[in-house]
DSSP file (Angstrom, degrees, kcal/mol; ACC not computed):
  #  RESIDUE AA STRUCTURE BP1 BP2  ACC     N-H-->O    O-->H-N    N-H-->O    O-->H-N    TCO  KAPPA ALPHA  PHI   PSI    X-CA   Y-CA   Z-CA
    1    1 A M     >        0   0    0      0, 0.0     4,-3.2     0, 0.0     5,-0.3   0.000 360.0 360.0 360.0 -34.6   -2.9   -7.5    9.0
    2    2 A R  H  >  +     0   0    0      1,-0.2     4,-2.8     2,-0.2     5,-0.2   0.901 360.0  44.0 -57.9 -49.3   -4.3   -8.1    5.5
    3    3 A N  H  > S+     0   0    0      1,-0.2     4,-2.0     2,-0.2    -1,-0.2   0.886 117.3  45.6 -66.7 -38.6   -7.5   -6.3    6.0
    4    4 A K  H  > S+     0   0    0      2,-0.2     4,-2.6     1,-0.2    -1,-0.2   0.898 113.4  50.3 -70.0 -38.5   -5.9   -3.3    7.7
    5    5 A F  H  X S+     0   0    0     -4,-3.2     4,-3.3    59,-0.3     5,-0.4   0.971 110.3  49.9 -61.9 -49.7   -3.1   -3.2    5.1
    6    6 A A  H  X S+     0   0    0     -4,-2.8     4,-1.7    -5,-0.3    -2,-0.2   0.900 113.7  46.6 -59.5 -39.4   -5.6   -3.2    2.2
    7    7 A K  H  X S+     0   0    0     -4,-2.0     4,-2.4    -5,-0.2    -1,-0.2   0.930 115.6  45.3 -64.3 -46.5   -7.6   -0.4    3.9
    8    8 A R  H  X S+     0   0    0     -4,-2.6     4,-3.0    55,-0.2     5,-0.3   0.923 110.7  50.7 -66.3 -46.8   -4.5    1.7    4.5
    9    9 A I  H  X S+     0   0    0     -4,-3.3     4,-2.4    54,-0.2    -1,-0.2   0.922 114.5  45.7 -58.4 -43.5   -2.9    1.2    1.1
   10   10 A K  H  X S+     0   0    0     -4,-1.7     4,-2.6    -5,-0.4     5,-0.2   0.930 112.1  50.3 -67.2 -42.6   -6.1    2.3   -0.6
   11   11 A E  H  X S+     0   0    0     -4,-2.4     4,-2.6     2,-0.2    -2,-0.2   0.915 113.6  45.9 -60.1 -45.7   -6.7    5.3    1.8
   12   12 A L  H  X S+     0   0    0     -4,-3.0     4,-1.2     2,-0.2    -1,-0.2   0.917 113.0  49.4 -65.9 -42.8   -3.1    6.5    1.2
   13   13 A R  H  <>S+     0   0    0     -4,-2.4     5,-2.4    -5,-0.3     3,-0.4   0.944 114.1  44.7 -60.0 -49.8   -3.3    6.1   -2.5
   14   14 A L  H ><5S+     0   0    0     -4,-2.6     3,-1.9     1,-0.2    -2,-0.2   0.886 106.8  59.2 -64.8 -39.0   -6.7    7.9   -2.7
   15   15 A E  H 3<5S+     0   0    0     -4,-2.6    -1,-0.2     1,-0.3    -2,-0.2   0.840 110.4  43.9 -55.5 -32.4   -5.5   10.7   -0.4
   16   16 A R  T 3<5S-     0   0    0     -4,-1.2    -1,-0.3    -3,-0.4    -2,-0.2   0.290 114.3-120.6 -98.9   6.8   -2.7   11.4   -2.9
   17   17 A K  T < 5 +     0   0    0     -3,-1.9     2,-0.4     1,-0.2    -3,-0.2   0.897  59.7 152.8  55.9  42.8   -5.1   11.1   -5.9
   18   18 A L      < -     0   0    0     -5,-2.4    -1,-0.2    -6,-0.1     2,-0.1  -0.821  39.7-137.4-100.6 141.7   -3.1    8.2   -7.4
   19   19 A T     >  -     0   0    0     -2,-0.4     4,-2.1     1,-0.1     5,-0.2  -0.487  30.7-108.9 -82.0 165.9   -4.6    5.5   -9.6
   20   20 A Q  H  > S+     0   0    0      1,-0.2     4,-2.5     2,-0.2     5,-0.2   0.874 121.4  53.9 -60.9 -34.2   -3.6    1.9   -9.0
   21   21 A R  H  > S+     0   0    0      2,-0.2     4,-2.8     1,-0.2     5,-0.2   0.936 106.3  50.1 -68.0 -42.5   -1.7    2.2  -12.3
   22   22 A E  H  > S+     0   0    0      1,-0.2     4,-1.9     2,-0.2    -1,-0.2   0.925 112.9  46.5 -59.8 -45.1    0.2    5.2  -11.2
   23   23 A L  H  X S+     0   0    0     -4,-2.1     4,-1.4     1,-0.2    -1,-0.2   0.923 114.5  47.2 -59.0 -47.9    1.2    3.6   -8.0
   24   24 A S  H  X>S+     0   0    0     -4,-2.5     5,-2.4     1,-0.2     4,-1.1   0.877 108.3  54.2 -64.1 -38.4    2.2    0.4   -9.6
   25   25 A E  H  <5S+     0   0    0     -4,-2.8     3,-0.4     1,-0.2    -1,-0.2   0.897 104.2  56.8 -64.1 -39.5    4.2    2.2  -12.3
   26   26 A Y  H  <5S+     0   0    0     -4,-1.9    -1,-0.2     1,-0.2    -2,-0.2   0.904 114.4  37.6 -57.4 -40.0    6.2    4.0   -9.6
   27   27 A F  H  <5S-     0   0    0     -4,-1.4    -1,-0.2    -5,-0.1    -2,-0.2   0.518 116.8-114.0 -94.7  -8.2    7.3    0.7   -8.0
   28   28 A G  T  <5S+     0   0    0     -4,-1.1     2,-0.3    -3,-0.4    -3,-0.2   0.819  74.4 106.0  86.1  30.7    7.7   -1.1  -11.4
   29   29 A F  S   <S-     0   0    0     -5,-2.4    -1,-0.3    -8,-0.1    -2,-0.1  -0.816  73.1 -77.3-134.9 178.5    5.0   -3.7  -11.3
   30   30 A D    >>  -     0   0    0     -2,-0.3     3,-1.9     1,-0.1     4,-0.7  -0.394  37.1-118.3 -78.8 149.2    1.6   -4.4  -12.9
   31   31 A R  H >> S+     0   0    0      1,-0.3     4,-2.1     2,-0.2     3,-0.7   0.825 110.0  68.5 -52.9 -33.8   -1.6   -2.6  -11.8
   32   32 A S  H 3> S+     0   0    0      1,-0.3     4,-2.4     2,-0.2    -1,-0.3   0.747  90.1  63.9 -61.7 -23.2   -3.1   -5.9  -10.8
   33   33 A T  H <> S+     0   0    0     -3,-1.9     4,-1.9     2,-0.2    -1,-0.3   0.934 105.2  43.3 -67.5 -42.9   -0.6   -6.2   -8.0
   34   34 A V  H <X S+     0   0    0     -4,-0.7     4,-2.4    -3,-0.7     5,-0.2   0.925 113.2  53.5 -66.9 -42.3   -2.0   -3.0   -6.3
   35   35 A S  H  X>S+     0   0    0     -4,-2.1     4,-2.7     1,-0.2     5,-0.6   0.910 106.6  52.0 -58.9 -41.9   -5.5   -4.3   -7.0
   36   36 A D  H  X5S+     0   0    0     -4,-2.4     6,-1.7     1,-0.2     4,-1.4   0.884 109.3  50.4 -61.4 -39.4   -4.6   -7.6   -5.3
   37   37 A W  H  <5S+     0   0    0     -4,-1.9     4,-0.5     4,-0.2    -1,-0.2   0.934 117.0  39.8 -63.4 -43.2   -3.4   -5.8   -2.3
   38   38 A E  H  <5S+     0   0    0     -4,-2.4    -2,-0.2     1,-0.1    -1,-0.2   0.836 131.9  19.1 -79.0 -31.1   -6.6   -3.7   -2.0
   39   39 A T  H  <5S+     0   0    0     -4,-2.7    -3,-0.2    -5,-0.2    -2,-0.1   0.721 127.3  40.3-114.7 -24.6   -9.2   -6.3   -2.8
   40   40 A R  S  <<S-     0   0    0     -4,-1.4    -3,-0.2    -5,-0.6    -4,-0.1   0.426  98.3-119.7-107.2  -0.6   -7.7   -9.8   -2.4
   41   41 A G        +     0   0    0     -4,-0.5    -4,-0.2    -5,-0.5    -3,-0.1   0.632  56.1 155.7  76.1   9.4   -5.8   -9.2    0.8
   42   42 A R        -     0   0    0     -6,-1.7    -1,-0.2    -9,-0.1    -2,-0.1  -0.384  29.7-145.9 -74.5 150.8   -2.5  -10.1   -0.8
   43   43 A E        -     0   0    0     -2,-0.1     3,-0.1   -38,-0.0    -1,-0.0  -0.938   6.5-125.1-126.3 141.9    0.6   -8.6    0.9
   44   44 A P        -     0   0    0      0, 0.0    -1,-0.0     0, 0.0     5,-0.0  -0.221  42.7 -84.2 -71.9 169.0    3.9   -7.4   -0.5
   45   45 A S     >  -     0   0    0      1,-0.1     4,-2.5     4,-0.0     5,-0.2  -0.243  43.5-105.0 -67.2 164.9    7.2   -8.6    0.7
   46   46 A F  H  > S+     0   0    0      1,-0.2     4,-1.9     2,-0.2     5,-0.1   0.894 121.8  53.2 -62.7 -38.8    8.7   -7.0    3.8
   47   47 A D  H  > S+     0   0    0      1,-0.2     4,-2.1     2,-0.2    -1,-0.2   0.931 109.6  47.9 -61.9 -41.7   11.2   -5.1    1.8
   48   48 A L  H  > S+     0   0    0      1,-0.2     4,-2.7     2,-0.2     5,-0.2   0.878 106.3  57.6 -63.2 -37.2    8.4   -3.7   -0.4
   49   49 A L  H  X S+     0   0    0     -4,-2.5     4,-2.6     2,-0.2    -1,-0.2   0.910 106.3  49.6 -60.0 -39.2    6.4   -2.7    2.6
   50   50 A I  H  X S+     0   0    0     -4,-1.9     4,-2.8     1,-0.2     5,-0.2   0.962 111.4  49.6 -63.2 -47.5    9.4   -0.6    3.8
   51   51 A E  H  X S+     0   0    0     -4,-2.1     4,-2.5     1,-0.2    -2,-0.2   0.865 111.6  47.7 -57.2 -41.2    9.5    1.0    0.4
   52   52 A I  H  X S+     0   0    0     -4,-2.7     4,-2.1     2,-0.2    -1,-0.2   0.891 111.5  50.9 -68.9 -42.4    5.8    1.8    0.4
   53   53 A A  H  <>S+     0   0    0     -4,-2.6     5,-2.6    -5,-0.2     4,-0.4   0.940 112.0  47.4 -60.5 -45.5    5.9    3.2    3.9
   54   54 A N  H ><5S+     0   0    0     -4,-2.8     3,-1.4     3,-0.2    -2,-0.2   0.941 109.6  53.7 -61.2 -47.7    8.8    5.4    2.8
   55   55 A Y  H 3<5S+     0   0    0     -4,-2.5    -1,-0.2     1,-0.3    -2,-0.2   0.907 116.5  37.3 -52.7 -45.4    6.9    6.5   -0.3
   56   56 A F  T 3<5S-     0   0    0     -4,-2.1    -1,-0.3     2,-0.1    -2,-0.2   0.346 110.1-122.6 -92.5   5.9    3.9    7.6    1.6
   57   57 A D  T < 5 +     0   0    0     -3,-1.4     2,-0.3    -4,-0.4    -3,-0.2   0.923  69.9 122.6  57.5  46.9    6.0    9.0    4.5
   58   58 A V      < -     0   0    0     -5,-2.6    -1,-0.2    -6,-0.1     2,-0.2  -0.879  64.5-101.9-131.8 165.6    4.3    6.8    7.1
   59   59 A T     >  -     0   0    0     -2,-0.3     4,-2.8     1,-0.1     5,-0.2  -0.533  28.9-115.9 -86.1 158.9    5.6    4.2    9.6
   60   60 A L  H  > S+     0   0    0      1,-0.2     4,-2.6     2,-0.2     6,-0.3   0.900 117.9  57.2 -58.9 -42.1    5.3    0.4    9.0
   61   61 A D  H  4>S+     0   0    0      1,-0.2     5,-2.4     2,-0.2     6,-1.0   0.908 109.4  44.5 -57.0 -43.0    3.0    0.3   12.1
   62   62 A Y  H >45S+     0   0    0      4,-0.2     3,-1.6     3,-0.2    -2,-0.2   0.957 112.7  50.8 -68.3 -48.5    0.7    2.8   10.5
   63   63 A L  H 3<5S+     0   0    0     -4,-2.8   -55,-0.2     1,-0.3   -54,-0.2   0.887 113.4  46.6 -56.6 -39.9    0.8    1.0    7.1
   64   64 A L  T 3<5S-     0   0    0     -4,-2.6   -59,-0.3    -5,-0.2    -1,-0.3   0.456 117.3-111.3 -85.7  -1.5    0.0   -2.3    8.7
   65   65 A G  T < 5S+     0   0    0     -3,-1.6    -3,-0.2    -4,-0.3    -2,-0.1   0.588  82.5 121.1  86.7   8.0   -2.8   -0.9   10.9
   66   66 A K  S   <S+     0   0    0     -5,-2.4     2,-0.3    -6,-0.3    -4,-0.2   0.696  80.3  18.0 -79.3 -18.7   -1.1   -1.2   14.2
   67   67 A T        -     0   0    0     -6,-1.0    -2,-0.2    -5,-0.1    -1,-0.1  -0.982  61.4-140.6-148.1 158.2   -1.4    2.4   15.0
   68   68 A D              0   0    0     -2,-0.3    -6,-0.1     1,-0.2    -1,-0.0   0.253 360.0 360.0-102.6   9.7   -3.4    5.4   13.8
   69   69 A I              0   0    0    -11,-0.0    -1,-0.2     0, 0.0    -7,-0.1   0.347 360.0 360.0-107.5 360.0   -0.5    7.9   13.9
């Protein structure tokens, strides 16, 4: 899941022309958190995954790389 999530979160962020800082500020945490997701393979909590999926208007399956739709 980690590599797929890292790829998806970065793709979604860039599609919307958001910086790591802008995304992190929306959710109320430090920019390094988004960087860790995208480059170090760290994963957010399940509750935060749901919030991220809702923010980008995608399913959890898509966000986690289980589907391409």
